[in-house]
VMD Tcl script that draws the C-alpha trace (Angstrom):
set ca {
  {13.22 -28.21 -8.37}
  {14.48 -27.26 -11.80}
  {16.26 -24.00 -12.50}
  {13.31 -22.92 -14.64}
  {10.76 -23.49 -11.87}
  {12.93 -21.79 -9.28}
  {13.22 -18.71 -11.49}
  {9.48 -18.83 -12.20}
  {8.58 -18.74 -8.51}
  {11.09 -15.97 -7.84}
  {9.61 -13.83 -10.62}
  {6.08 -14.65 -9.47}
  {6.92 -13.53 -5.92}
  {8.31 -10.24 -7.25}
  {5.27 -9.60 -9.43}
  {2.88 -10.46 -6.59}
  {4.74 -8.07 -4.29}
  {4.36 -5.27 -6.83}
  {0.70 -6.13 -7.35}
  {0.18 -5.95 -3.58}
  {1.52 -2.43 -3.56}
  {-1.11 -1.54 -6.15}
  {-3.99 -3.61 -4.74}
  {-3.72 -2.59 -1.07}
  {-4.65 1.08 -1.67}
  {-7.60 -0.06 -3.79}
  {-8.80 -2.34 -0.99}
  {-8.32 0.43 1.56}
  {-10.45 2.74 -0.55}
  {-13.17 0.09 -0.81}
  {-13.27 -0.07 3.00}
  {-13.46 3.68 3.51}
  {-15.65 4.98 0.69}
  {-19.41 5.17 0.63}
  {-19.47 5.36 -3.17}
  {-20.76 2.18 -4.76}
  {-19.15 3.24 -8.03}
  {-15.70 3.40 -6.42}
  {-16.23 0.03 -4.72}
  {-17.28 -1.63 -7.98}
  {-14.49 0.03 -9.96}
  {-11.81 -0.97 -7.46}
  {-13.06 -4.55 -7.24}
  {-12.92 -4.74 -11.01}
  {-9.36 -3.38 -11.03}
  {-8.32 -5.90 -8.36}
  {-9.88 -8.76 -10.29}
  {-8.11 -7.76 -13.49}
  {-4.77 -7.37 -11.71}
  {-5.08 -10.76 -10.02}
  {-5.90 -12.39 -13.34}
  {-2.85 -10.88 -15.05}
  {-0.21 -12.10 -12.57}
  {0.43 -15.41 -14.36}
  {0.45 -13.72 -17.74}
  {3.04 -11.17 -16.60}
  {5.21 -13.88 -15.00}
  {5.08 -16.03 -18.13}
  {5.98 -13.06 -20.32}
  {8.97 -12.14 -18.15}
  {10.08 -15.78 -17.98}
  {9.90 -16.05 -21.78}
  {12.07 -12.94 -22.21}
  {14.61 -14.27 -19.70}
  {14.80 -17.57 -21.54}
  {15.52 -15.73 -24.79}
  {18.61 -14.15 -23.25}
}
mol new
graphics top color blue
foreach p $ca { graphics top sphere $p radius 0.5 }
foreach p [lrange $ca 0 end-1] q [lrange $ca 1 end] { graphics top cylinder $p $q radius 0.2 }
display resetview
């Protein structure tokens, strides 16, 4: 595995761990609320966060490569 790929996966794991700390409370609220609005809103937030993981990782990797 190249140095670049190793760093990429390390950064991705860190970002995913942070995202989990944000997503878990949203999922917990989905399970416990009776409000359809809250359920829809939280699912939307989770979807957006999951879709941004690769973008965040690529951005961080690009900045690291510039150093």
